[in-house]
VMD Tcl script that draws the C-alpha trace (Angstrom):
set ca {
  {36.32 3.17 -3.37}
  {37.58 6.74 -3.02}
  {35.50 7.11 0.13}
  {35.15 10.89 0.02}
  {32.03 12.66 -1.23}
  {32.92 14.15 -4.60}
  {36.26 12.32 -4.56}
  {35.51 10.24 -7.63}
  {34.83 13.41 -9.63}
  {38.12 14.90 -8.42}
  {40.01 11.80 -9.48}
  {38.24 11.82 -12.85}
  {39.16 15.47 -13.40}
  {42.80 14.82 -12.58}
  {42.91 11.80 -14.86}
  {41.26 13.72 -17.68}
  {43.92 16.42 -17.43}
  {46.82 13.94 -17.43}
  {49.13 14.82 -20.37}
  {51.32 11.69 -20.03}
  {48.75 8.96 -19.71}
  {51.02 5.92 -19.87}
  {53.63 7.27 -17.47}
  {50.94 8.05 -14.92}
  {48.79 4.92 -15.13}
  {45.35 6.50 -15.35}
  {44.38 3.73 -17.80}
  {44.11 1.42 -14.79}
  {41.15 3.31 -13.33}
  {37.88 1.44 -13.77}
  {34.31 2.44 -12.99}
  {32.78 1.12 -9.77}
  {30.52 -1.15 -11.84}
  {33.56 -2.66 -13.56}
  {33.29 -0.85 -16.89}
  {36.07 1.05 -18.61}
  {34.38 4.42 -18.71}
  {35.83 7.20 -20.79}
  {39.47 7.42 -21.81}
  {41.04 10.33 -23.63}
  {42.57 8.12 -26.32}
  {39.64 5.72 -26.63}
  {38.45 2.48 -25.09}
  {40.33 0.32 -27.62}
  {43.68 1.80 -26.60}
  {42.81 1.49 -22.91}
  {41.96 -2.19 -23.40}
  {45.17 -2.79 -25.37}
  {47.28 -1.20 -22.64}
  {45.59 -3.24 -19.90}
  {45.94 -6.48 -21.87}
  {49.62 -5.78 -22.61}
  {50.28 -5.19 -18.91}
  {48.37 -8.32 -17.98}
  {50.38 -10.37 -20.48}
  {53.66 -9.06 -19.08}
  {52.55 -9.75 -15.50}
  {51.56 -13.35 -16.27}
  {54.38 -14.20 -18.70}
  {56.46 -15.61 -15.84}
}
mol new
graphics top color blue
foreach p $ca { graphics top sphere $p radius 0.5 }
foreach p [lrange $ca 0 end-1] q [lrange $ca 1 end] { graphics top cylinder $p $q radius 0.2 }
display resetview
């Protein structure tokens, strides 16, 4: 959805270099096919962060 040739790679590079992952929500980036893709601190942590956010958003 970036819409610029090579843009997805630029976004991936910036996300990979992010030293404060939770403050800058790079964990919300998903692959175009819907998968999680790589995450510096592992897929389990990425899933936990997304599920925690989802729970807070739907807790009313």
